C-alpha positions in Angstrom: -5.0 17.7 -4.7 -1.5 15.6 -5.2 -2.3 11.6 -6.0 -1.7 8.5 -3.9 -1.6 4.9 -5.1 -1.6 2.7 -2.7 -1.4 -1.7 -3.2 -4.0 -3.6 -3.7 -4.0 -7.9 -3.1 -6.8 -9.0 -3.6 -9.7 -7.6 -1.3 -6.6 -6.2 0.9 -4.3 -3.0 1.3 -0.6 -2.8 1.7 -0.7 -2.2 5.7 3.7 -2.4 6.2 6.5 -4.7 7.2 6.5 -6.7 9.6 9.9 -7.8 11.4 11.7 -10.5 14.1 14.4 -10.9 15.3 15.3 -13.1 12.6 16.0 -10.4 10.4 12.7 -12.2 8.1 9.4 -9.4 7.1 6.2 -9.9 6.3 3.9 -7.7 4.4 0.6 -6.9 6.2 -1.7 -6.5 5.2 -5.2 -4.9 6.0 -8.9 -4.9 4.8 -9.6 -0.9 5.7 -8.2 1.9 3.3 -8.5 3.6 6.5 -5.2 2.5 7.9 -3.5 2.0 4.2 -0.3 2.9 3.7 -1.6 5.7 0.9 2.4 7.2 -1.3 2.9 9.7 -4.1 5.6 8.4 -5.5 4.5 5.4 -8.1 7.8 4.5 -8.3 7.7 2.6 -5.5 4.3 1.2 -5.8 4.9 -0.3 -8.3 8.0 -2.2 -7.8 6.1 -2.7 -3.5 3.0 -4.6 -5.5 5.7 -6.6 -8.5 7.4 -8.2 -4.5 3.6 -9.3 -2.9 2.1 -9.2 -6.6 -0.3 -6.9 -6.1 -2.3 -3.8 -8.4 -1.1 -0.2 -7.3 -4.2 1.6 -8.1 -4.8 5.6 -8.4 -6.7 7.1 -4.9 -8.3 10.2 -5.7 -7.8 12.2 -2.7 -10.9 15.3 -2.4 -11.4 18.3 0.3 -14.0 17.7 2.8 -16.5 21.0 2.8 
């Protein structure tokens, strides 16, 4: 399987961006890994992690039998 990456900040995982009417945005985090966004692009995740002060982690996916 392909490698996927996730951004983690403390005990939270990156879930997405919430935009408002005033063109402001904020990062949405979750404490549940199943709700987090996984990415195959290490470079994209690394940039995001730098923006929010988090770290990139590689997630090992295995096929369920």
